[in-house]
C-alpha positions in Angstrom: 30.2 10.8 -12.4 30.0 13.2 -9.2 27.4 11.3 -6.3 24.1 12.6 -7.2 22.0 12.5 -4.5 18.9 10.2 -3.9 16.0 13.0 -3.9 17.8 14.5 -6.8 18.2 11.1 -8.8 14.7 10.6 -8.6 14.0 14.2 -9.8 16.4 13.2 -12.6 14.7 10.2 -13.6 11.3 11.7 -13.2 12.4 14.2 -15.9 14.1 12.3 -18.2 10.8 10.1 -18.5 8.6 13.1 -19.1 11.1 14.0 -21.9 11.1 11.0 -23.6 7.2 10.9 -23.5 6.9 14.4 -24.9 9.3 12.8 -27.7 6.1 10.4 -28.2 3.7 12.9 -28.9 2.1 12.9 -25.1 1.8 15.1 -22.3 3.4 14.4 -19.1 3.0 16.2 -15.9 5.1 15.2 -12.9 2.8 14.8 -10.0 3.4 16.2 -6.2 6.3 13.9 -4.6 3.3 12.7 -1.8 0.8 11.5 -4.6 0.6 7.7 -4.2 1.6 5.5 -6.6 2.1 8.0 -9.1 5.1 9.9 -10.4 3.9 11.1 -13.6 0.5 11.4 -15.5 0.6 11.1 -19.1 -2.0 12.1 -21.4 -2.7 11.8 -25.1 -4.1 14.7 -26.3 -5.8 12.8 -29.7 -7.6 10.2 -27.5 -8.1 12.0 -23.9 -6.5 8.3 -22.9 -4.5 8.8 -19.5 -2.1 7.3 -17.6 -0.7 7.0 -14.2 3.1 5.6 -14.1 6.0 5.2 -11.5 9.6 5.6 -11.9 12.2 4.7 -10.4 15.8 5.7 -10.9 19.3 4.9 -10.2 23.3 5.5 -10.9 24.0 2.3 -9.2 22.2 -0.3 -11.3 24.3 -3.5 -9.3 22.3 -2.2 -6.5 18.9 -2.9 -7.9 15.7 -1.1 -7.7 14.0 -0.9 -4.9 10.2 -1.7 -5.7 8.6 -2.4 -2.2 9.0 -3.6 1.0 6.8 -6.3 2.4 6.7 -9.7 5.0 7.0 -13.0 3.7 3.4 -13.8 4.5 1.9 -10.9 2.8 4.2 -10.6 -0.5 2.0 -11.9 -3.3 -0.5 -9.5 -1.7 1.2 -6.4 -1.5 2.4 -6.7 -5.0 -1.2 -7.2 -6.3 -1.9 -4.1 -3.8 1.0 -1.6 -4.6 2.1 -2.2 -8.4 -0.9 -0.3 -9.2 0.6 1.7 -12.9 3.4 1.0 -15.0 6.7 1.1 -14.1 10.0 3.2 -15.6 13.3 1.4 -14.4 15.9 4.3 -15.3 19.8 3.7 -15.2 21.4 7.1 -15.2 25.0 5.0 -14.4 25.8 6.4 -17.7 24.4 10.5 -17.2 25.0 11.0 -21.5 22.7 8.0 -22.2 20.5 7.1 -19.8 18.6 3.4 -20.1 14.9 2.8 -20.2 13.3 -0.5 -19.0 9.2 0.3 -18.9 7.1 -2.5 -17.7 3.8 -2.6 -17.8 1.7 -3.2 -14.2 0.6 -6.5 -14.8 4.8 -7.4 -16.5 6.0 -5.5 -13.2 3.9 -8.1 -10.7 4.8 -11.2 -13.0 8.6 -10.3 -13.0 8.7 -9.0 -9.5 6.6 -12.3 -8.0 9.3 -14.8 -10.4 12.4 -12.6 -8.7 10.9 -12.9 -5.0 9.8 -16.6 -5.3 13.7 -17.7 -6.9 14.7 -15.7 -3.4 12.0 -17.5 -1.2 13.6 -21.0 -2.9 17.1 -20.0 -2.7 16.4 -19.0 1.1 14.6 -22.3 2.2 17.8 -24.4 0.6 20.4 -22.1 2.7 18.9 -22.2 5.6 16.7 -26.1 5.2 13.6 -24.6 5.8 10.0 -25.1 5.0 7.8 -22.1 3.4 5.8 -22.2 7.5 8.9 -22.6 9.1 9.9 -19.2 7.3 7.0 -17.7 8.1 7.0 -18.8 12.1 10.4 -17.7 12.6 9.9 -14.2 10.5 6.8 -13.9 13.4 8.8 -15.0 16.5 11.4 -12.5 15.4 9.4 -9.7 14.8 11.7 -9.2 11.3 11.2 -5.7 9.5 9.8 -5.9 6.1 12.2 -7.6 3.2 12.8 -4.9 0.9 12.8 -6.0 -3.1 14.6 -4.7 -5.9 14.6 -5.4 -9.4 18.3 -6.2 -11.3 19.0 -5.5 -14.9 19.0 -9.0 -15.5 15.4 -9.4 -14.7 14.1 -5.8 -16.9 16.7 -6.4 -19.5 13.9 -7.3 -21.9 11.7 -4.4 -21.8 13.9 -2.0 -22.6 12.5 1.3 -24.0 9.4 -1.1 -24.4 7.4 2.2 -24.5 4.8 0.0 -25.9 3.8 -0.7 -22.3 3.0 3.1 -21.9 1.6 4.4 -25.4 -0.1 1.1 -26.3 -3.9 0.1 -25.0 -3.3 2.4 -22.1 -3.6 5.8 -23.8 -5.7 5.0 -26.6 -9.4 5.0 -25.2 -10.3 8.2 -23.5 
């Protein structure tokens, strides 16, 4: 597949998700690109229920899906604050067969915190540092925030989990 520009890749994933939601009899509307936290608003015309959805798209899944960036000291609070909607991760490495991984915001928070905790543990072992020493080092070095990504191995159990969007979230109005 020829290289897809980052902005176009995001648009492609967003419109693929809109098409899939339409197949599920939902009204899917892309938001303006600067809408904080949501790429799509999905509406259930039968119940008047609505949900905002965040979409992350890649054609290089081995590099992961970037979810957010934080410092060590604030990662748990930032996960709670910044994850405000279900996420659909779209793998377009095979453009004719996109793969969808759908996580409710609760599943995403749990999965992301678990992935970061594993990384923290590995980092501590590699560098023989305690949590407090890691925080001190981060502050002393004025490090940039860490970029946190999820990989297909982290989210594989959520493939085609459209129930995370079509379930209880859209039932009530």
